[in-house]
N, C-alpha and C positions, 0 to 999 in steps of 0.2 A: 121510800126508798128503799129498794130491794137489792141486797148485794151477795145472793145466793151466786156459789160458784167462783167468786171474786176474791183476790189475795192481796192482801196488804201488809207489808212490814212496817212495824212500828218500833223504830229504834230509842232508847231513853226509855223503854216502856216501864219502868220501875219508878219514875218520877209521878207525882200525883198527877200531872197534866198527861202523861204518857198512859198511865192507867186508864184515865176517864175517856181518852180518845180510842184506846183498843176497846173498852168495853162499849162505846157507842158503836163503833163499826161492827162488832160481834153481834149486838142486839139487831143489826139489820142483816144477819146471816153470812156475814163475810168470813171468810178465813184469815186467821191472823198470827203472824209470825212475830213473836215477842223475842225483842233484842236487847241485850243489856249486859252488865257486868258481873252480877250476882245471881247464881243459879236459883238458890233459895227463894229470893225476893221475886224473881221472874216465875217461879213454880206459884207463889202466893197470887200473882197477878193472874197467872192461868186459871188459877182456882175461882176466880172471880168470874171468868167466861164459861163455866161448866154447865150452865143452863142454856147456852146458847147452841145453835145448829151446827156450826161451823167447824173445819178442822183446823185446830190450834197447835202451833209448834214453839217450841223455846229454842233461842241460840245463843251462844255466848259470844259476844261481839264488843272489841275495843275498835273504835272506828278508825282509829289512825293506822290499823295493821290491816294491810292487804289480804294477809292469810286469813283473816277473820271473815273477811266480805268473800272469799272465795268459797268458805266452808257455807256460808249462807247462801251461795249460787246453787252448792251441792244440795244442800237440804230442800231447797226449791224444786230443784229439778227432779229430785228424788220423790216428792210429795205432792206436787201441784203441777197443773199444765202449763200455767204462765203465770206472771205478776201483774198486778194491775195499779198498784200504787206503792209508792216509797215515802213513809213519813218520819221525818227525822226530827226527833224533839230535844233539843239543846238546853240542858240546864248549866249554865255559865256561872261560876262563882270562884272567886278566889280569896284571900284573906282581905279584911277589910282596911284596906290602905290605899293610898293614892297610886295611881297607875304608874307614876314616875318611880315608885320604889319596888315595883316587880321585879323578880330575879330574871334573868335570860332564861333559866331552867323552866321556870314558873310560866313565864311567857310561852316559851316554845310549847310546853307541854298543852296549854290550853288552846293556842292556835292549831297545833298539830291535830288534836281531837275532834274539833268542830270545823275548822276549815278545810285542812288537809283530807279530814276523816268522810267529810260532806263529799268532796271531790272523787275520794276514792270509791265513795258507796255508788254514786250516780254512775261513774264510769264502769264499775265491776256490774251494777245490776242492770244497766241499760238495755243489754240484749234479751233479757228476760221480760220486758215491756211489749210484747208481741201484739197486742191490740192498742196501736198507737193513738187512735183518736180517743180512746178510753183512759189513756195512762196518764197519771198525775204524780208529780214529785214536789213534796210540800216539806219546807223547812219551818219548825214552829219553834220560836225561842222563846222558852219559859221565863217568865218576868222575874227580873231580880227585887229584893227589897227595895224601896226608895233611897234608902240612906247611903247604898253603895252603888247606886245606879252609874254615877260618871266617875267614881274614885275607883274603881276597879277594871279589870280588863272586860266586864259585860258590854259596854258601848263600844269599845274598840273591835271586839270580836263580833257583835252583833252586824257592825258595819261591814266587815270582811264577808260574813255570810250573805248580806243583802246582795253585796257586790257580785259575788259567785253564781249567786241565784239570777241575777240579770244577765250575765254572760252567759249561762248554761241555757236560760231561756231563748235567747237569740239562737244559739246553736241548734238546740233541740226543736224549734218552732218548724225546721225543715222538715222534720220527721212527725210533725203533729203531737208532739210530747210536751205537755203544759208544766211549767215548774213555778212554785209560788214561795214566797217568804211571808210568815205572820212574825210581826215583831209586837213587842210591848213598848211603851215609854213608861217613865216611873209610876210604881203603884205604892199607896199607903197600906196596902194588905198586909198582914203580919203573918198569915198562917198559910200553908200549901194549900189547904181547902179554898181560903178566899181568893189565893193568887191563881189557881186553876179557872180563869175567867170561861165561863160557858159561853161567851162570846165567841172565843176562838174555835172550840168544838162545833159550834154551828156553822163557824165560816168554813172549816176543814168539809163539812158535811156538805155545805152548798158547792164547795170546788167539785169534791167528786159526783155530785149530783148535775155537774155540767153548768153551774150558773155562769151564763155569758157576761154578766156585768161585773165580775170579779177579774181584774187585769191579770194576765200571766206575765212573770218577769218582774213585777212591780212589788215594792214593799206593802203589806196590808198592815197597817197600824190598828192594833187592839187597844182599845182604851179599857 
């Protein structure tokens, strides 16, 4: 798979899974736009891509803020001809407590960032996906620790992202843009490295490489 002259944005790029996805695509010669909240951490991620041939950029992004997405649009228009894919890595975690004890503010904050933010991102960046039959939008939900999987907002927000993926896929199928969600079920893995399942990265590569056996709009479960 050669991704020369193709450009992908990876939000949540400072998570372990986000870093691994960005590096994997960069080694295939893609241009990578690294998005996240911490500039120094994004610089560290960019440094891992230094031996690759693509043109890589950093953007600060809080997904629930439209102005941040508009800044991303400006960065892409200034530096690249078009956008080929949007990869949104969701790292969902609240305090270790039951979902019934989550405060309104905590619930709203997590839902805004991952659900409203996903909607904003797709809506704002969609016009940049000019090569429609090549365009991919992929939501990747980073696995939570097994002991908090159903006791915090992870499962609740995951379900909302999956529903948004399904409805967006139906809408954008008319334009030949494919939309996917990759989701984990509980994992007993305890470290970031163990939880960055290589199966997810292989699935992302297969989607980008136009694997027709992977259904668009459906939730792809990574075990």
